[in-house]
C-alpha positions in Angstrom: -11.7 -3.8 -7.9 -13.1 -2.5 -11.5 -12.2 0.2 -13.5 -13.2 1.4 -17.2 -10.9 -0.6 -18.9 -10.7 -3.4 -17.2 -12.6 -5.0 -14.1 -10.8 -5.7 -11.3 -11.2 -6.6 -7.6 -8.1 -7.1 -5.1 -8.5 -11.5 -4.0 -7.9 -13.5 -1.0 -5.3 -16.0 -2.5 -2.5 -18.5 -2.1 1.1 -17.6 -2.9 4.3 -18.9 -2.9 7.2 -16.7 -2.4 10.4 -16.3 -4.5 13.5 -18.5 -3.8 13.5 -19.7 -0.5 13.5 -17.1 2.1 13.6 -16.9 5.6 11.8 -14.6 7.9 12.4 -12.6 10.9 9.8 -14.7 12.8 10.9 -18.1 12.0 9.4 -19.5 8.9 10.1 -20.5 5.1 8.9 -19.9 2.4 8.9 -20.6 -0.9 9.1 -18.0 -3.7 6.3 -18.2 -6.3 8.2 -17.0 -9.1 10.7 -20.0 -9.2 7.7 -21.9 -9.6 4.6 -21.6 -12.7 1.8 -19.6 -12.2 -1.5 -20.8 -11.9 -3.4 -20.2 -15.3 -6.8 -19.7 -14.0 -8.8 -19.0 -11.0 -11.0 -20.9 -8.6 -14.6 -19.9 -9.0 -16.6 -18.9 -5.8 -18.5 -21.7 -5.1 -20.9 -20.4 -3.1 -22.1 -16.4 -1.9 -24.1 -15.1 0.8 -26.9 -12.9 0.3 -24.1 -9.8 0.9 -21.0 -10.6 -0.9 -18.8 -9.7 1.9 -15.5 -11.9 1.2 -13.8 -9.2 -0.6 -11.3 -11.1 0.0 -11.4 -15.1 -0.2 -8.3 -17.2 1.7 -9.5 -19.6 -1.1 -8.6 -18.3 -4.0 -4.9 -18.8 -5.7 -3.0 -15.0 -6.0 -0.3 -14.2 -8.1 2.3 -12.6 -5.6 5.9 -12.2 -5.5 8.7 -11.2 -3.6 11.0 -12.1 -0.6 10.4 -11.9 3.2 11.9 -10.2 4.4 13.5 -7.1 2.8 16.5 -6.3 5.3 18.8 -4.7 2.9 19.9 -1.3 3.0 17.8 0.6 0.8 17.1 4.5 0.5 15.8 6.4 3.7 17.3 9.0 5.6 17.4 7.2 8.8 18.6 3.5 8.0 21.8 2.2 8.1 24.3 2.5 4.8 26.2 -0.5 3.3 29.4 -1.5 3.6 31.9 0.9 2.1 32.8 0.6 -1.7 36.2 0.1 -2.6 38.1 3.1 -2.4 35.3 4.5 -0.2 36.3 6.9 2.8 35.1 6.6 6.2 32.0 8.9 7.0 32.5 12.5 7.1 35.6 12.8 5.2 36.0 14.6 1.2 36.1 12.2 -1.7 36.7 13.1 -4.8 33.6 12.5 -7.1 31.6 13.3 -9.9 30.2 17.5 -9.1 26.5 15.7 -9.8 26.7 13.4 -7.3 27.5 16.1 -4.4 24.9 17.9 -2.9 25.7 20.9 -0.4 29.1 19.2 0.4 27.9 15.8 1.0 27.6 12.9 -1.2 24.1 12.1 -2.2 23.5 8.5 -2.1 19.5 8.9 -2.9 19.5 10.0 -6.2 18.0 13.3 -5.3 17.9 15.7 -8.8 20.1 12.9 -10.9 18.3 11.8 -14.1 17.8 8.5 -14.6 19.1 7.4 -11.2 19.3 3.6 -12.0 21.5 4.5 -14.5 25.4 3.7 -14.2 26.7 6.7 -15.9 24.3 9.9 -16.2 24.6 11.2 -20.2 27.1 13.8 -20.6 24.8 15.8 -22.8 22.3 16.3 -19.9 25.7 17.4 -17.4 26.6 21.1 -18.3 30.2 21.0 -17.1 29.8 24.9 -15.7 27.5 23.6 -13.3 30.7 22.5 -11.7 31.8 25.8 -10.9 35.5 25.3 -11.9 36.0 21.8 -10.5 37.8 21.5 -7.3 41.5 22.2 -6.9 41.9 18.9 -4.8 40.6 16.8 -7.3 42.6 15.4 -10.3 38.8 15.9 -12.7 37.8 19.4 -14.3 34.2 18.0 -13.6 35.2 16.6 -9.9 34.4 18.2 -6.4 35.6 16.9 -3.4 32.6 15.8 -1.2 32.3 14.2 1.9 30.6 11.0 3.0 27.6 10.6 4.7 27.3 9.6 8.4 23.8 9.1 10.5 24.5 12.2 11.7 24.9 14.3 9.2 22.8 12.3 6.5 19.6 14.5 5.7 16.9 13.2 6.9 13.7 12.0 5.1 10.4 13.7 6.1 7.1 12.1 6.0 3.9 13.1 6.9 0.5 11.1 6.5 -1.6 11.7 3.5 1.0 12.3 0.8 0.1 11.1 -3.0 3.1 10.6 -5.1 0.8 11.8 -8.1 2.9 10.5 -10.9 4.2 7.6 -9.3 8.2 7.3 -8.4 10.4 7.3 -11.5 7.9 6.4 -13.4 9.0 8.0 -16.6 11.6 5.6 -17.1 9.4 2.2 -16.0 7.3 1.0 -19.4 3.9 3.0 -20.0 0.7 1.5 -17.6 -2.1 0.7 -18.6 -5.4 2.7 -17.6 -6.8 1.9 -14.4 -3.2 1.0 -12.8 -1.7 2.6 -10.5 1.9 4.0 -10.9 4.6 2.7 -8.6 4.5 3.9 -5.2 1.6 6.2 -5.9 -0.9 5.0 -2.9 2.1 4.2 -0.5 0.0 3.7 2.5 -1.5 0.6 0.6 -1.3 -2.7 2.5 -1.3 -6.5 1.7 -2.1 -8.3 4.9 -0.5 -12.3 4.3 -1.3 -15.1 6.6 2.0 -17.6 6.8 0.5 -21.4 7.1 2.5 -24.1 6.7 5.9 -23.0 4.8 3.8 -21.3 2.7 2.4 -17.4 2.5 -1.4 -16.7 1.9 -3.0 -13.0 0.6 -6.1 -12.5 2.8 -6.9 -9.3 1.8 -5.9 -5.2 1.6 -5.1 -3.1 4.6 -4.1 0.3 5.2 -0.7 2.0 6.9 -1.7 4.9 9.5 1.0 4.6 11.7 4.7 3.7 12.3 3.0 0.4 14.1 -0.6 0.1 12.8 -2.3 -0.6 10.0 -6.2 -0.6 9.6 -8.1 -3.6 8.3 -11.6 -5.3 8.0 -12.7 -7.3 10.9 -13.9 -10.2 8.6 -10.2 -10.7 7.6 -8.3 -11.6 10.8 -10.9 -12.2 13.4 -10.5 -16.0 12.7 -6.8 -15.3 12.4 -7.0 -13.8 16.1 -8.9 -16.8 17.5 -6.8 -19.3 15.7 -3.6 -17.9 16.4 -2.2 -18.3 12.8 0.5 -15.5 12.3 -0.3 -12.9 9.8 2.8 -10.6 8.2 1.8 -7.4 6.7 3.7 -6.4 3.0 4.2 -2.6 2.8 5.4 -0.9 -0.8 3.9 -3.8 -3.3 2.9 -3.0 -6.8 3.8 -5.7 -9.5 3.1 -8.8 -7.4 5.2 -10.6 -9.8 8.1 -8.9 -10.6 11.0 -7.7 -8.7 11.7 -4.7 -11.3 10.0 -2.0 -9.0 12.8 0.8 -8.2 12.3 0.2 -4.4 11.4 -3.0 -2.8 8.6 -4.0 -0.5 9.0 -4.6 3.0 7.0 -7.4 5.4 6.3 -6.9 8.8 5.1 -10.0 11.5 2.0 -8.8 13.1 2.4 -8.9 17.0 -1.3 -7.7 18.1 -4.7 -8.0 16.6 -7.3 -5.9 18.0 -10.8 -6.9 16.0 -14.0 -4.3 17.4 -15.1 -5.6 20.1 -19.0 -5.4 18.6 -17.9 -7.0 14.8 -20.4 -9.4 13.9 -19.5 -11.8 11.6 -22.8 -12.0 10.0 -24.3 -8.7 9.3 -20.4 -7.2 9.2 -21.6 -4.5 11.7 -18.1 -2.8 13.0 -16.2 -4.4 10.6 -12.9 -2.8 11.8 -9.4 -4.3 13.3 -6.3 -2.3 14.2 -3.1 -4.8 13.3 -0.1 -3.7 15.8 3.0 -4.3 14.1 6.4 -6.3 16.0 8.6 -3.8 15.0 7.9 0.0 13.6 7.9 1.1 9.8 10.9 3.1 8.3 8.8 5.5 6.0 10.4 5.5 2.9 9.5 7.3 -0.8 7.1 4.0 -1.6 5.8 3.5 2.2 4.2 6.1 4.5 0.9 6.4 5.9 -2.0 8.0 5.2 -4.3 10.6 7.6 -7.1 9.6 9.5 -10.4 11.7 8.6 -11.3 14.8 11.1 -13.9 14.1 13.7 -17.0 14.8 11.8 -15.5 14.9 8.3 -17.8 13.9 5.6 -16.9 13.1 1.8 -20.6 13.0 0.5 -20.0 14.4 -3.1 -16.5 14.2 -3.3 -14.9 11.6 -5.6 -12.1 9.3 -4.1 -9.8 6.8 -5.2 -10.1 3.1 -4.1 -7.2 0.3 -4.8 -5.9 -2.7 -5.2 -5.1 -5.8 -6.9 -7.9 -7.6 -7.4 -10.4 -9.7 -9.3 -12.3 -8.2 -12.0 -15.6 -9.9 -11.6 -16.7 -11.8 -8.5 -17.7 -15.6 -9.3 -15.0 -15.8 -12.6 -12.6 -13.0 -12.7 -9.1 -13.0 -12.5 -6.4 -10.5 -10.7 -4.2 -8.1 -11.5 -0.7 -8.5 -10.8 -0.4 -4.8 -10.8 -1.9 -2.4 -8.3 -5.1 -1.2 -9.9 -7.0 2.7 -8.6 -10.8 3.6 -9.5 -12.4 6.6 -9.0 -15.7 6.1 -7.1 -17.8 9.1 -5.8 -19.2 8.7 -2.1 -22.8 8.9 -2.2 -25.4 10.0 0.5 -26.5 8.0 2.7 -30.1 7.9 2.3 -29.3 7.8 -1.8 -27.0 4.6 -1.2 -29.6 2.8 1.2 -32.5 3.4 -1.7 -30.3 1.3 -4.1 -29.4 -1.2 -2.3 -33.3 -1.5 -1.1 -33.3 -2.6 -4.8 -31.1 -5.6 -4.7 -31.8 -9.0 -3.4 -31.5 -7.3 0.5 -35.1 -6.0 -0.3 -37.0 -3.4 0.7 -36.3 -3.6 4.7 -32.7 -3.7 4.7 -31.5 -1.5 7.3 -27.7 0.1 7.0 -25.3 0.2 9.9 -24.7 3.6 10.8 -20.9 2.3 10.7 -20.8 1.9 6.8 -20.7 4.5 3.7 -21.0 4.0 0.3 -19.3 5.2 -2.8 -19.4 3.7 -6.4 -22.5 2.7 -8.2 -21.3 3.3 -11.7 -21.2 0.4 -13.7 -17.9 -1.4 -14.8 -16.1 0.9 -11.5 -15.9 -0.7 -8.2 -14.1 -2.1 -5.5 -14.5 -6.2 -5.5 -13.7 -9.8 -4.1 -10.1 -9.5 -2.2 -10.5 -5.7 -2.0 -11.5 -5.8 1.8 -9.7 -4.1 3.9 -8.0 -1.7 1.5 -8.1 2.4 1.2 -10.7 4.5 0.0 -8.5 7.9 -0.1 -10.2 11.3 0.0 -8.2 14.2 -1.3 -8.8 17.3 1.3 -8.0 20.8 1.6 -4.7 20.9 2.8 -3.1 18.7 -0.1 -3.6 15.6 1.5 -5.5 12.5 1.7 -8.0 11.1 4.3 -8.6 7.5 5.1 -12.6 7.8 4.5 -13.3 4.2 4.4 -12.1 0.7 4.2 -13.6 -1.6 1.6 -15.9 -3.9 3.6 -19.1 -5.3 1.5 -21.4 -5.4 -1.8 -23.7 -6.6 -3.9 -21.5 -8.3 -7.2 -18.9 -6.2 -8.1 -19.4 -3.1 -10.8 -23.5 -3.7 -11.3 -25.2 -0.6 -12.6 -26.2 1.5 -9.8 -25.5 -0.4 -6.8 -22.8 0.9 -4.7 -20.0 -0.3 -2.5 -20.3 -0.2 1.0 -16.9 1.0 2.8 -16.4 1.0 6.9 -16.7 4.6 7.9 -13.8 5.6 9.6 -14.7 8.5 11.2 -17.5 6.8 13.0 -14.4 4.9 15.1 -12.0 7.4 15.8 -12.0 7.3 19.7 -11.9 3.7 19.4 -8.7 3.7 17.0 -7.3 6.4 19.4 -8.3 4.0 22.6 -7.2 0.7 21.1 -3.6 2.3 19.6 -3.2 4.7 23.3 -2.1 7.7 20.6 -4.4 10.9 20.2 -5.9 11.5 17.1 -3.5 14.6 16.7 -0.6 11.7 15.8 -2.9 10.4 13.1 -3.8 13.4 11.2 -2.7 17.4 11.3 -4.6 20.1 12.6 
């Protein structure tokens, strides 16, 4: 993907994962963080008239993280770690600093605590009078006797579709990001599609989380995997592909079924859409949650939307970003888009399939190679984001007055509902 400060595009590439980890589905992976990172990236040897491969499995991709992430981390419905020394059984009372007690139960998720990752919050930021005189059952004047949460009493975390974390998660205690970089957890529906092969994991393309079981991506990314049976893995919650210092870890899910649109055409990319069904349901977390699908008939022409990914900064010679990028792109009217595309090498007789839409055309601000399947997220009037499109193809990357082309999701709502066996109301509130 390309942005004003750094031209960028998601790429498809080879990656080795940190350490040697065994995934739930029986593959062993080698972690790239223990090996030297590639110093340069491959150039594209050839390309067709349409630069359809906004994801290329032959390009090295700097990625990291272990497969899978199994340890208990913050979530209302997740099992807790084993009790720490001195802990009581769930439901019993234990003396803790008052700021760790919320509504009578120990705060396990850090909500409302400044600098949650610090061992001891600064005393000057916690006024003792807020302890309301302390608890007579506790030795300290700033302590309260607070119950351990249990699976029943622990307050659930409510997630809903299309909720962007505008400023990221805990971004103020992370290093300030460069312009064009997304904050950690800002776009919680962004997915990475990986292929597990010969003890390695190779980045294939982007994807978009739309339910606890389903990922939308482009057909040209996964149709070969469907025919060969090569196992795919979906990574969620990723942000910095080279480091593990994120506030929450990423998670990996095995793909159990690949459904490519029955009318997909690999040469013209018509109906460039696929649904990945996950073997186990996703547990939504602060940095992992779905985007809403658009409502029937919804159009975003004239709106400014956001495309995200980790990609290249030019189609043929660019490098990849370690940190997720974001770029704002205007959605272009169809007639205007067709006119612009016909001025490229596509020629004056080119016809744009009804399943496509266009966005961008500002120089240096575009999706690009490797971004395929990533979301075009558009803000709507109820405060949520809808999945207007998926990155599909383009002519080079970031050229002036040349838009990028996206799968127009609203055209495929009935097929998505039929294929998943779910009503559209499951994917978007009315």
